[in-house]
C-alpha positions in Angstrom: -23.8 3.6 -86.0 -22.0 5.8 -88.5 -18.8 7.0 -86.7 -17.7 9.3 -89.5 -18.3 12.9 -88.4 -18.5 14.1 -92.0 -21.6 12.1 -92.7 -23.4 12.1 -89.4 -27.2 12.2 -89.4 -28.4 14.1 -86.3 -31.9 15.0 -85.2 -33.3 17.2 -82.4 -36.8 16.5 -81.4 -38.7 19.2 -79.5 -36.2 21.7 -81.0 -38.1 25.0 -80.8 -35.8 27.6 -82.3 -33.2 25.0 -83.4 -30.7 26.6 -81.1 -29.2 23.3 -80.0 -28.6 22.3 -83.6 -27.1 25.7 -84.4 -24.7 25.4 -81.4 -23.8 21.8 -82.5 -23.1 23.0 -86.0 -20.7 25.7 -84.7 -19.0 23.1 -82.5 -18.5 20.7 -85.4 -17.3 23.5 -87.6 -14.5 24.3 -85.1 -13.6 20.6 -84.8 -13.7 19.8 -88.5 -12.5 23.2 -89.8 -15.1 23.1 -92.5 -18.7 21.7 -92.6 -19.2 19.1 -95.3 -22.4 19.3 -97.3 -23.1 15.7 -96.3 -23.6 16.6 -92.6 -27.4 16.2 -92.1 -29.3 17.9 -89.2 -33.0 17.6 -88.8 -35.2 19.7 -86.5 -38.5 18.2 -85.4 -41.3 20.0 -83.6 -44.7 18.6 -82.6 -46.2 22.1 -83.1 -45.1 23.9 -86.3 -45.8 27.3 -84.7 -42.9 26.6 -82.2 -40.4 26.3 -85.1 -38.0 28.9 -86.2 -38.2 30.1 -89.8 -36.1 28.2 -92.3 -35.2 31.6 -93.8 -32.6 32.1 -91.1 -31.3 28.6 -90.9 -28.3 27.1 -92.8 -29.2 24.8 -95.7 -28.2 21.6 -94.0 -30.8 22.1 -91.2 -34.2 20.9 -92.1 -37.4 21.7 -90.2 -40.0 19.0 -89.9 -43.2 18.4 -88.0 -44.2 15.1 -86.3 -46.4 13.8 -83.5 -44.2 11.8 -81.2 -47.1 10.2 -79.4 -48.6 8.5 -82.4 -47.3 5.0 -83.4 -45.2 4.4 -86.5 -44.6 8.1 -87.1 -41.1 7.4 -88.3 -41.6 4.0 -90.0 -39.6 5.1 -93.0 -36.5 6.1 -91.0 -35.5 2.8 -89.4 -32.0 3.1 -87.8 -31.6 6.3 -89.7 -30.1 8.7 -87.1 -26.7 8.4 -85.5 -27.6 10.9 -82.8 -31.0 12.0 -81.5 -31.4 14.8 -78.9 -34.8 15.2 -77.2 -35.9 18.1 -75.1 -38.9 19.8 -73.5 -41.4 17.2 -74.5 -43.3 17.1 -71.2 -46.1 19.3 -72.5 -46.8 16.8 -75.3 -46.8 13.6 -73.2 -50.1 12.6 -71.7 -51.0 10.1 -69.0 -47.6 10.4 -67.4 -46.1 7.9 -69.9 -43.4 8.6 -72.4 -43.4 5.0 -73.7 -44.6 5.8 -77.2 -42.0 8.5 -77.6 -39.3 6.1 -76.6 -40.6 3.5 -79.1 -40.6 6.0 -81.9 -37.1 7.1 -81.1 -35.9 3.5 -80.9 -37.2 2.8 -84.4 -35.1 5.5 -86.0 -32.0 5.4 -83.7 -28.8 3.7 -84.7 -26.5 5.2 -82.1 -26.8 7.6 -79.2 -29.7 9.5 -77.6 -29.6 12.4 -75.2 -32.7 13.5 -73.5 -33.1 16.5 -71.2 -36.3 17.8 -69.5 -36.9 20.5 -67.0 -37.8 19.1 -63.6 -41.1 20.8 -63.4 -42.0 19.4 -59.9 -39.1 21.4 -58.5 -39.7 24.6 -60.4 -39.5 27.6 -58.0 -39.2 31.4 -57.8 -35.9 33.0 -57.0 -35.5 36.6 -55.7 -32.6 39.0 -55.6 -34.2 40.2 -52.3 -36.2 37.8 -50.2 -38.7 40.6 -49.2 -39.8 41.1 -52.8 -43.5 40.3 -53.4 -44.3 38.0 -56.3 -48.1 37.5 -56.5 -48.3 37.3 -60.3 -45.4 34.8 -60.6 -46.9 32.7 -57.8 -50.3 32.7 -59.5 -48.6 31.7 -62.8 -46.8 28.7 -61.3 -49.9 27.6 -59.5 -51.9 27.6 -62.8 -49.2 26.0 -64.8 -48.9 23.2 -62.2 -52.6 22.6 -62.4 -52.7 22.6 -66.2 -49.7 20.3 -66.5 -51.1 17.8 -64.0 -54.5 17.8 -65.6 -53.0 17.2 -69.0 -50.2 14.8 -68.4 -50.2 13.7 -64.8 -47.5 14.5 -62.2 -44.6 13.9 -64.7 -42.8 11.6 -62.3 -41.2 9.9 -65.4 -38.9 12.9 -65.8 -36.8 11.7 -62.8 -36.7 8.2 -64.2 -35.3 8.9 -67.7 -32.3 6.5 -67.4 -34.5 3.6 -66.2 -37.1 4.3 -69.0 -34.4 4.2 -71.7 -32.8 1.1 -70.2 -36.2 -0.7 -70.1 -36.4 -0.4 -73.9 -33.0 -2.1 -74.3 -30.8 1.0 -74.5 -27.4 0.9 -72.8 -27.2 3.7 -70.2 -23.4 4.2 -69.4 -24.0 6.7 -66.7 -27.0 7.6 -64.5 -29.1 10.7 -64.4 -27.3 14.1 -64.7 -28.9 17.1 -63.0 -27.9 20.7 -64.0 -28.8 24.0 -62.4 -28.1 27.3 -64.2 -25.9 29.8 -62.5 -27.5 32.9 -61.0 -26.3 35.1 -63.8 -28.5 33.3 -66.2 -31.7 33.7 -64.2 -33.1 36.3 -66.5 -32.4 34.1 -69.6 -33.9 31.1 -67.9 -37.0 33.1 -66.9 -37.5 34.4 -70.4 -37.2 30.8 -71.7 -39.8 29.6 -69.2 -42.3 32.4 -70.2 -41.8 31.6 -73.9 -42.5 27.9 -73.2 -45.7 28.9 -71.3 -46.9 30.9 -74.3 -46.3 27.9 -76.4 -48.2 25.7 -73.9 -51.1 28.1 -74.2 -51.1 27.6 -78.0 -51.0 23.9 -77.5 -54.1 24.0 -75.2 -55.9 26.2 -77.8 -55.0 23.9 -80.6 -56.3 20.8 -78.8 -59.4 22.7 -77.6 -58.4 22.3 -74.0 -59.3 24.9 -71.4 -56.8 27.3 -69.8 -55.0 28.8 -72.7 -56.5 32.3 -72.4 -55.9 32.4 -68.6 -52.4 31.2 -69.0 -51.5 33.9 -71.6 -52.9 36.6 -69.3 -50.8 35.4 -66.3 -47.7 35.0 -68.5 -48.0 38.7 -69.5 -48.6 39.8 -65.9 -45.7 37.7 -64.6 -43.3 39.1 -67.3 -44.1 42.6 -66.2 -43.6 41.7 -62.6 -40.2 40.1 -63.4 -39.1 43.1 -65.5 -39.8 45.6 -62.7 -38.3 43.5 -59.8 -35.4 41.1 -59.2 -37.6 38.0 -59.7 -37.1 34.9 -61.8 -37.8 31.2 -62.2 -35.4 28.4 -61.5 -35.8 24.9 -63.0 -33.2 22.1 -62.8 -32.6 20.2 -66.0 -32.6 16.4 -65.8 -30.4 14.8 -68.5 -30.0 11.1 -69.6 -27.7 9.7 -72.2 -28.0 6.2 -73.7 -26.7 4.1 -76.6 -28.5 1.6 -78.8 -26.8 -1.8 -78.8 -24.3 -2.0 -81.6 -23.9 1.7 -81.7 -20.4 3.3 -81.8 -18.7 3.8 -78.5 
């Protein structure tokens, strides 16, 4: 792995609005005082409609589109990236198996990988007052659970990320991390969840699967219910970090 921070090649897969890369760039800017033009950050989304506009991004962040579940997608990028960050890929993984994603990542990784996914099996409603009704939010979670299970299975793999990465020869120095957002971020977390469900509806439409229209309707109804009451969604994040053999420590 290239250990020189001035020439790092970093990719975020499942990047959405590129917020992680933007935050990383600000962090590196503080550490290095100035950002070299050689610093290379790539933003990958499976669905181009989920990407932010390049108009608002700095020139060293490139937006790309790729299907992670197809073999040999990154055949021209062998050992190319020093760091790869993956996130929120559950909606794109079918048959409860992320194996092809890991194979594609392995092919272009030369150093470290960090993967975080929301633990959808433990997603739940939080209330500022336990007596508050939440019929729309409950209906949304029920539909989302059915659609996710029909599409990709129960997603049990999310709680086995370290084992999955180790199975493909990656060194996992620590086990699974689990993070829960503080209560003060409930509104932000809820907004993020609703946006992700709007994206899920577009994915269903694009693949001609049923449920997109019903999902959009419930997202809108749940958003109105949350805005008028002290309601929100809480989802733990599961995080795994691993290193390719020979990568920098």
